[in-house]
SESE-383255 format. One record per residue: x negated, y, z of N, C-alpha, C, O, CB in turn. Coordinates in steps of 0.02 Angstrom, whole numbers, plus 50000, padded with zeros to 5 digits. Glycine has a CB too. Layout:
// SESE-383255
<keti n_east="X" n_north="Y" n_up="Z" ca_east="X" ca_north="Y" ca_up="Z" c_east="X" c_north="Y" c_up="Z" o_east="X" o_north="Y" o_up="Z" cb_east="X" cb_north="Y" cb_up="Z"/>
...
// end
This chain:
// SESE-383255
<keti n_east="51805" n_north="62490" n_up="42245" ca_east="51750" ca_north="62476" ca_up="42290" c_east="51685" c_north="62493" c_up="42254" o_east="51675" o_north="62474" o_up="42196" cb_east="51751" cb_north="62402" cb_up="42313"/>
<keti n_east="51642" n_north="62529" n_up="42288" ca_east="51577" ca_north="62546" ca_up="42260" c_east="51523" c_north="62525" c_up="42309" o_east="51534" o_north="62521" o_up="42369" cb_east="51572" cb_north="62623" cb_up="42245"/>
<keti n_east="51464" n_north="62510" n_up="42282" ca_east="51408" ca_north="62491" ca_up="42325" c_east="51352" c_north="62542" c_up="42318" o_east="51344" o_north="62574" o_up="42266" cb_east="51383" cb_north="62420" cb_up="42308"/>
<keti n_east="51314" n_north="62549" n_up="42371" ca_east="51254" ca_north="62592" ca_up="42371" c_east="51195" c_north="62544" c_up="42370" o_east="51189" o_north="62501" o_up="42412" cb_east="51252" cb_north="62641" cb_up="42433"/>
<keti n_east="51151" n_north="62553" n_up="42321" ca_east="51095" ca_north="62508" ca_up="42311" c_east="51030" c_north="62542" c_up="42330" o_east="51024" o_north="62604" o_up="42329" cb_east="51092" cb_north="62484" cb_up="42239"/>
<keti n_east="50981" n_north="62501" n_up="42347" ca_east="50914" ca_north="62527" ca_up="42361" c_east="50880" c_north="62545" c_up="42296" o_east="50879" o_north="62505" o_up="42249" cb_east="50873" cb_north="62475" cb_up="42402"/>
<keti n_east="50851" n_north="62605" n_up="42292" ca_east="50815" ca_north="62623" ca_up="42232" c_east="50744" c_north="62594" c_up="42229" o_east="50712" o_north="62596" o_up="42176" cb_east="50811" cb_north="62699" cb_up="42227"/>
<keti n_east="50720" n_north="62567" n_up="42286" ca_east="50652" ca_north="62541" ca_up="42288" c_east="50645" c_north="62488" c_up="42342" o_east="50688" o_north="62484" o_up="42386" cb_east="50602" cb_north="62597" cb_up="42299"/>
<keti n_east="50592" n_north="62448" n_up="42340" ca_east="50582" ca_north="62398" ca_up="42392" c_east="50553" c_north="62430" c_up="42455" o_east="50520" o_north="62481" o_up="42452" cb_east="50535" cb_north="62343" cb_up="42368"/>
<keti n_east="50568" n_north="62400" n_up="42512" ca_east="50542" ca_north="62425" ca_up="42576" c_east="50581" c_north="62395" c_up="42633" o_east="50606" o_north="62340" o_up="42629" cb_east="50545" cb_north="62502" cb_up="42578"/>
<keti n_east="50585" n_north="62433" n_up="42688" ca_east="50623" ca_north="62413" ca_up="42747" c_east="50681" c_north="62461" c_up="42756" o_east="50671" o_north="62522" o_up="42754" cb_east="50579" cb_north="62411" cb_up="42811"/>
<keti n_east="50741" n_north="62435" n_up="42764" ca_east="50801" ca_north="62476" ca_up="42769" c_east="50819" c_north="62489" c_up="42842" o_east="50818" o_north="62444" o_up="42883" cb_east="50860" cb_north="62442" cb_up="42733"/>
<keti n_east="50836" n_north="62552" n_up="42857" ca_east="50855" ca_north="62572" ca_up="42924" c_east="50924" c_north="62605" c_up="42922" o_east="50938" o_north="62647" o_up="42880" cb_east="50803" cb_north="62621" cb_up="42954"/>
<keti n_east="50968" n_north="62585" n_up="42968" ca_east="51034" ca_north="62615" ca_up="42975" c_east="51032" c_north="62681" c_up="43013" o_east="51078" o_north="62722" o_up="43007" cb_east="51082" cb_north="62566" cb_up="43010"/>
<keti n_east="50980" n_north="62691" n_up="43053" ca_east="50976" ca_north="62748" ca_up="43100" c_east="50917" c_north="62793" c_up="43084" o_east="50867" o_north="62770" o_up="43058" cb_east="50971" cb_north="62722" cb_up="43172"/>
<keti n_east="50923" n_north="62858" n_up="43100" ca_east="50867" ca_north="62903" ca_up="43090" c_east="50810" c_north="62891" c_up="43139" o_east="50752" o_north="62907" o_up="43125" cb_east="50890" cb_north="62975" cb_up="43095"/>
<keti n_east="50826" n_north="62862" n_up="43199" ca_east="50777" ca_north="62845" ca_up="43250" c_east="50808" c_north="62789" c_up="43293" o_east="50869" o_north="62784" o_up="43296" cb_east="50757" cb_north="62908" cb_up="43294"/>
<keti n_east="50766" n_north="62749" n_up="43325" ca_east="50793" ca_north="62692" ca_up="43364" c_east="50843" c_north="62712" c_up="43419" o_east="50887" o_north="62672" o_up="43436" cb_east="50737" cb_north="62655" cb_up="43396"/>
<keti n_east="50837" n_north="62772" n_up="43446" ca_east="50881" ca_north="62793" ca_up="43501" c_east="50941" c_north="62833" c_up="43476" o_east="50978" o_north="62862" o_up="43517" cb_east="50842" cb_north="62834" cb_up="43551"/>
<keti n_east="50952" n_north="62836" n_up="43411" ca_east="51008" ca_north="62873" ca_up="43383" c_east="51059" c_north="62826" c_up="43351" o_east="51043" o_north="62770" o_up="43333" cb_east="50983" cb_north="62924" cb_up="43331"/>
<keti n_east="51122" n_north="62850" n_up="43344" ca_east="51173" ca_north="62808" ca_up="43313" c_east="51161" c_north="62800" c_up="43238" o_east="51124" o_north="62838" o_up="43208" cb_east="51244" cb_north="62837" cb_up="43326"/>
<keti n_east="51194" n_north="62750" n_up="43208" ca_east="51187" ca_north="62740" ca_up="43135" c_east="51212" c_north="62802" c_up="43098" o_east="51253" o_north="62841" o_up="43123" cb_east="51226" cb_north="62678" cb_up="43112"/>
<keti n_east="51187" n_north="62811" n_up="43038" ca_east="51210" ca_north="62866" ca_up="42996" c_east="51285" c_north="62863" c_up="42985" o_east="51320" o_north="62914" o_up="42989" cb_east="51174" cb_north="62866" cb_up="42928"/>
<keti n_east="51311" n_north="62804" n_up="42971" ca_east="51383" ca_north="62795" ca_up="42957" c_east="51409" c_north="62733" c_up="42993" o_east="51372" o_north="62685" o_up="43003" cb_east="51396" cb_north="62790" cb_up="42881"/>
<keti n_east="51472" n_north="62735" n_up="43011" ca_east="51507" ca_north="62678" ca_up="43040" c_east="51568" c_north="62664" c_up="42997" o_east="51593" o_north="62708" o_up="42962" cb_east="51527" cb_north="62692" cb_up="43114"/>
<keti n_east="51592" n_north="62602" n_up="43000" ca_east="51652" ca_north="62583" ca_up="42962" c_east="51708" c_north="62632" c_up="42976" o_east="51723" o_north="62647" o_up="43034" cb_east="51673" cb_north="62510" cb_up="42978"/>
<keti n_east="51740" n_north="62655" n_up="42923" ca_east="51795" ca_north="62702" ca_up="42929" c_east="51776" c_north="62775" c_up="42921" o_east="51819" o_north="62818" o_up="42913" cb_east="51829" cb_north="62693" cb_up="42994"/>
<keti n_east="51710" n_north="62791" n_up="42924" ca_east="51687" ca_north="62860" ca_up="42916" c_east="51697" c_north="62882" c_up="42843" o_east="51690" o_north="62843" o_up="42797" cb_east="51613" cb_north="62867" cb_up="42936"/>
<keti n_east="51713" n_north="62945" n_up="42835" ca_east="51717" ca_north="62976" ca_up="42769" c_east="51646" c_north="62988" c_up="42743" o_east="51603" o_north="63010" o_up="42781" cb_east="51758" cb_north="63043" cb_up="42771"/>
<keti n_east="51634" n_north="62973" n_up="42680" ca_east="51569" ca_north="62983" ca_up="42648" c_east="51579" c_north="63029" c_up="42588" o_east="51624" o_north="63018" o_up="42547" cb_east="51537" cb_north="62916" cb_up="42625"/>
<keti n_east="51539" n_north="63080" n_up="42584" ca_east="51540" ca_north="63126" ca_up="42527" c_east="51476" c_north="63116" c_up="42486" o_east="51426" o_north="63090" o_up="42511" cb_east="51545" cb_north="63200" cb_up="42551"/>
<keti n_east="51479" n_north="63136" n_up="42423" ca_east="51420" ca_north="63132" ca_up="42380" c_east="51363" c_north="63170" c_up="42413" o_east="51371" o_north="63227" o_up="42435" cb_east="51436" cb_north="63161" cb_up="42308"/>
<keti n_east="51305" n_north="63138" n_up="42418" ca_east="51246" ca_north="63169" ca_up="42447" c_east="51236" c_north="63154" c_up="42521" o_east="51184" o_north="63170" o_up="42549" cb_east="51250" cb_north="63242" cb_up="42439"/>
<keti n_east="51286" n_north="63122" n_up="42554" ca_east="51278" ca_north="63103" ca_up="42624" c_east="51224" c_north="63049" c_up="42630" o_east="51221" o_north="63003" o_up="42589" cb_east="51345" cb_north="63078" cb_up="42654"/>
<keti n_east="51182" n_north="63056" n_up="42680" ca_east="51132" ca_north="63004" ca_up="42694" c_east="51165" c_north="62947" c_up="42731" o_east="51200" o_north="62957" o_up="42780" cb_east="51073" cb_north="63034" cb_up="42736"/>
<keti n_east="51153" n_north="62886" n_up="42707" ca_east="51181" ca_north="62827" ca_up="42739" c_east="51127" c_north="62783" c_up="42770" o_east="51143" o_north="62735" o_up="42806" cb_east="51222" cb_north="62786" cb_up="42688"/>
<keti n_east="51064" n_north="62797" n_up="42756" ca_east="51010" ca_north="62757" ca_up="42784" c_east="50943" c_north="62781" c_up="42758" o_east="50938" o_north="62830" o_up="42721" cb_east="51020" cb_north="62684" cb_up="42767"/>
<keti n_east="50891" n_north="62745" n_up="42778" ca_east="50822" ca_north="62760" ca_up="42757" c_east="50790" c_north="62696" c_up="42731" o_east="50804" o_north="62641" o_up="42756" cb_east="50781" cb_north="62790" cb_up="42815"/>
<keti n_east="50747" n_north="62703" n_up="42681" ca_east="50703" ca_north="62649" ca_up="42660" c_east="50632" c_north="62672" c_up="42672" o_east="50612" o_north="62725" o_up="42648" cb_east="50716" cb_north="62628" cb_up="42585"/>
<keti n_east="50594" n_north="62632" n_up="42710" ca_east="50525" ca_north="62648" ca_up="42724" c_east="50480" c_north="62609" c_up="42676" o_east="50486" o_north="62548" o_up="42668" cb_east="50507" cb_north="62632" cb_up="42797"/>
<keti n_east="50435" n_north="62646" n_up="42645" ca_east="50385" ca_north="62617" ca_up="42600" c_east="50318" c_north="62647" c_up="42619" o_east="50307" o_north="62707" o_up="42612" cb_east="50403" cb_north="62630" cb_up="42524"/>
<keti n_east="50272" n_north="62605" n_up="42643" ca_east="50205" ca_north="62627" ca_up="42660" c_east="50206" c_north="62689" c_up="42706" o_east="50172" o_north="62738" o_up="42692" cb_east="50165" cb_north="62642" cb_up="42596"/>
<keti n_east="50244" n_north="62685" n_up="42759" ca_east="50249" ca_north="62738" ca_up="42810" c_east="50283" c_north="62801" c_up="42786" o_east="50281" o_north="62853" o_up="42820" cb_east="50180" cb_north="62755" cb_up="42835"/>
<keti n_east="50315" n_north="62799" n_up="42727" ca_east="50353" ca_north="62855" ca_up="42702" c_east="50427" c_north="62836" c_up="42703" o_east="50446" o_north="62782" o_up="42679" cb_east="50331" cb_north="62875" cb_up="42629"/>
<keti n_east="50469" n_north="62880" n_up="42731" ca_east="50540" ca_north="62866" ca_up="42737" c_east="50579" c_north="62903" c_up="42683" o_east="50573" o_north="62964" o_up="42677" cb_east="50566" cb_north="62886" cb_up="42807"/>
<keti n_east="50617" n_north="62866" n_up="42644" ca_east="50657" ca_north="62894" ca_up="42589" c_east="50730" c_north="62891" c_up="42610" o_east="50756" o_north="62837" o_up="42626" cb_east="50645" cb_north="62854" cb_up="42522"/>
<keti n_east="50764" n_north="62949" n_up="42609" ca_east="50836" ca_north="62950" ca_up="42625" c_east="50876" c_north="62918" c_up="42568" o_east="50864" o_north="62931" o_up="42509" cb_east="50860" cb_north="63023" cb_up="42637"/>
<keti n_east="50923" n_north="62875" n_up="42587" ca_east="50968" ca_north="62844" ca_up="42539" c_east="51033" c_north="62882" c_up="42542" o_east="51066" o_north="62884" o_up="42594" cb_east="50979" cb_north="62767" cb_up="42553"/>
<keti n_east="51052" n_north="62913" n_up="42487" ca_east="51111" ca_north="62957" ca_up="42485" c_east="51166" c_north="62926" c_up="42443" o_east="51154" o_north="62891" o_up="42394" cb_east="51092" cb_north="63025" cb_up="42457"/>
<keti n_east="51228" n_north="62939" n_up="42463" ca_east="51286" ca_north="62914" ca_up="42427" c_east="51292" c_north="62952" c_up="42360" o_east="51282" o_north="63013" o_up="42357" cb_east="51351" cb_north="62923" cb_up="42469"/>
<keti n_east="51308" n_north="62915" n_up="42307" ca_east="51319" ca_north="62946" ca_up="42242" c_east="51393" c_north="62950" c_up="42225" o_east="51411" o_north="62972" o_up="42171" cb_east="51282" cb_north="62906" cb_up="42188"/>
<keti n_east="51435" n_north="62929" n_up="42272" ca_east="51508" ca_north="62933" ca_up="42264" c_east="51537" c_north="62949" c_up="42333" o_east="51504" o_north="62939" o_up="42384" cb_east="51538" cb_north="62866" cb_up="42235"/>
<keti n_east="51598" n_north="62973" n_up="42333" ca_east="51632" ca_north="62986" ca_up="42397" c_east="51683" c_north="62930" c_up="42408" o_east="51705" o_north="62897" o_up="42362" cb_east="51667" cb_north="63056" cb_up="42397"/>
<keti n_east="51701" n_north="62920" n_up="42471" ca_east="51748" ca_north="62868" ca_up="42489" c_east="51746" c_north="62856" c_up="42564" o_east="51725" o_north="62900" o_up="42602" cb_east="51733" cb_north="62803" cb_up="42452"/>
<keti n_east="51769" n_north="62798" n_up="42585" ca_east="51769" ca_north="62779" ca_up="42655" c_east="51716" c_north="62724" c_up="42665" o_east="51715" o_north="62675" o_up="42628" cb_east="51841" cb_north="62754" cb_up="42678"/>
<keti n_east="51674" n_north="62734" n_up="42714" ca_east="51620" ca_north="62686" ca_up="42727" c_east="51649" c_north="62620" c_up="42751" o_east="51683" o_north="62618" o_up="42802" cb_east="51570" cb_north="62714" cb_up="42779"/>
<keti n_east="51636" n_north="62566" n_up="42713" ca_east="51662" ca_north="62500" ca_up="42731" c_east="51613" c_north="62462" c_up="42774" o_east="51634" o_north="62417" o_up="42812" cb_east="51677" cb_north="62460" cb_up="42667"/>
<keti n_east="51549" n_north="62478" n_up="42770" ca_east="51500" ca_north="62444" ca_up="42811" c_east="51435" c_north="62432" c_up="42773" o_east="51430" o_north="62439" o_up="42712" cb_east="51527" cb_north="62379" cb_up="42836"/>
<keti n_east="51385" n_north="62414" n_up="42813" ca_east="51319" ca_north="62397" ca_up="42784" c_east="51320" c_north="62324" c_up="42760" o_east="51350" o_north="62281" o_up="42792" cb_east="51263" cb_north="62408" cb_up="42836"/>
<keti n_east="51288" n_north="62312" n_up="42705" ca_east="51281" ca_north="62244" ca_up="42678" c_east="51212" c_north="62215" c_up="42695" o_east="51200" o_north="62155" o_up="42687" cb_east="51292" cb_north="62242" cb_up="42602"/>
<keti n_east="51167" n_north="62258" n_up="42718" ca_east="51100" ca_north="62238" ca_up="42736" c_east="51089" c_north="62256" c_up="42809" o_east="51108" o_north="62310" o_up="42831" cb_east="51046" cb_north="62271" cb_up="42690"/>
<keti n_east="51059" n_north="62212" n_up="42846" ca_east="51046" ca_north="62223" ca_up="42917" c_east="50996" c_north="62279" c_up="42929" o_east="50955" o_north="62295" o_up="42886" cb_east="51023" cb_north="62160" cb_up="42949"/>
<keti n_east="51000" n_north="62307" n_up="42989" ca_east="50953" ca_north="62359" ca_up="43009" c_east="50882" c_north="62329" c_up="43015" o_east="50873" o_north="62274" o_up="43040" cb_east="50974" cb_north="62391" cb_up="43077"/>
<keti n_east="50833" n_north="62367" n_up="42990" ca_east="50763" ca_north="62349" ca_up="42992" c_east="50748" c_north="62285" c_up="42952" o_east="50702" o_north="62247" o_up="42969" cb_east="50740" cb_north="62339" cb_up="43064"/>
<keti n_east="50787" n_north="62274" n_up="42899" ca_east="50777" ca_north="62216" ca_up="42856" c_east="50740" c_north="62235" c_up="42792" o_east="50749" o_north="62291" o_up="42767" cb_east="50845" cb_north="62184" cb_up="42838"/>
<keti n_east="50698" n_north="62190" n_up="42766" ca_east="50665" ca_north="62204" ca_up="42702" c_east="50716" c_north="62204" c_up="42646" o_east="50763" o_north="62164" o_up="42646" cb_east="50609" cb_north="62153" cb_up="42689"/>
<keti n_east="50706" n_north="62248" n_up="42597" ca_east="50750" ca_north="62252" ca_up="42540" c_east="50709" c_north="62256" c_up="42476" o_east="50650" o_north="62274" o_up="42477" cb_east="50797" cb_north="62314" cb_up="42545"/>
<keti n_east="50741" n_north="62240" n_up="42420" ca_east="50710" ca_north="62247" ca_up="42355" c_east="50748" c_north="62299" c_up="42315" o_east="50805" o_north="62315" o_up="42332" cb_east="50709" cb_north="62178" cb_up="42317"/>
<keti n_east="50719" n_north="62326" n_up="42264" ca_east="50752" ca_north="62375" ca_up="42222" c_east="50815" c_north="62344" c_up="42192" o_east="50814" o_north="62288" o_up="42166" cb_east="50705" cb_north="62400" cb_up="42166"/>
<keti n_east="50871" n_north="62381" n_up="42197" ca_east="50934" ca_north="62357" ca_up="42170" c_east="50976" c_north="62318" c_up="42220" o_east="51034" o_north="62302" o_up="42205" cb_east="50921" cb_north="62315" cb_up="42111"/>
<keti n_east="50949" n_north="62303" n_up="42278" ca_east="50987" ca_north="62266" ca_up="42329" c_east="51043" c_north="62310" c_up="42356" o_east="51034" o_north="62370" o_up="42366" cb_east="50941" cb_north="62243" cb_up="42386"/>
<keti n_east="51101" n_north="62280" n_up="42367" ca_east="51158" ca_north="62316" ca_up="42394" c_east="51149" c_north="62330" c_up="42468" o_east="51139" o_north="62283" o_up="42507" cb_east="51224" cb_north="62277" cb_up="42381"/>
<keti n_east="51152" n_north="62394" n_up="42487" ca_east="51140" ca_north="62414" ca_up="42556" c_east="51204" c_north="62426" c_up="42595" o_east="51210" o_north="62408" o_up="42653" cb_east="51098" cb_north="62476" cb_up="42558"/>
<keti n_east="51253" n_north="62456" n_up="42561" ca_east="51316" ca_north="62473" ca_up="42594" c_east="51372" c_north="62475" c_up="42543" o_east="51361" o_north="62475" o_up="42483" cb_east="51310" cb_north="62542" cb_up="42631"/>
<keti n_east="51433" n_north="62478" n_up="42570" ca_east="51493" ca_north="62476" ca_up="42527" c_east="51540" c_north="62532" c_up="42545" o_east="51549" o_north="62549" o_up="42604" cb_east="51529" cb_north="62407" cb_up="42534"/>
<keti n_east="51571" n_north="62562" n_up="42493" ca_east="51620" ca_north="62615" ca_up="42502" c_east="51687" c_north="62590" c_up="42475" o_east="51690" o_north="62559" o_up="42422" cb_east="51598" cb_north="62680" cb_up="42466"/>
<keti n_east="51740" n_north="62605" n_up="42510" ca_east="51808" ca_north="62591" ca_up="42487" c_east="51838" c_north="62655" c_up="42458" o_east="51821" o_north="62710" o_up="42480" cb_east="51854" cb_north="62564" cb_up="42544"/>
<keti n_east="51880" n_north="62647" n_up="42408" ca_east="51913" ca_north="62705" ca_up="42378" c_east="51865" c_north="62754" c_up="42349" o_east="51877" o_north="62815" o_up="42350" cb_east="51955" cb_north="62740" cb_up="42429"/>
<keti n_east="51810" n_north="62730" n_up="42321" ca_east="51758" ca_north="62774" ca_up="42294" c_east="51785" c_north="62816" c_up="42237" o_east="51824" o_north="62793" o_up="42196" cb_east="51697" cb_north="62733" cb_up="42271"/>
<keti n_east="51762" n_north="62878" n_up="42236" ca_east="51783" ca_north="62925" ca_up="42184" c_east="51723" c_north="62947" c_up="42143" o_east="51730" o_north="62987" o_up="42097" cb_east="51818" cb_north="62986" cb_up="42215"/>
// end
């Protein structure tokens, strides 16, 4: 099991836009470099990318929730 952490504080988003589906859903395959969410800091959106491949287990942080650097955002099963 591997976790994806926030590299910086801000607001975490599961979706690229409010009217679009989440980047990943439980059971989706994740490859290194896949975007799994966004962190907004002062009106700038930073893509959060997977650093391992595996199966997306789910988000650990709610959509549009404040986060701190190092906070666990999502979890991967069978990470490689």
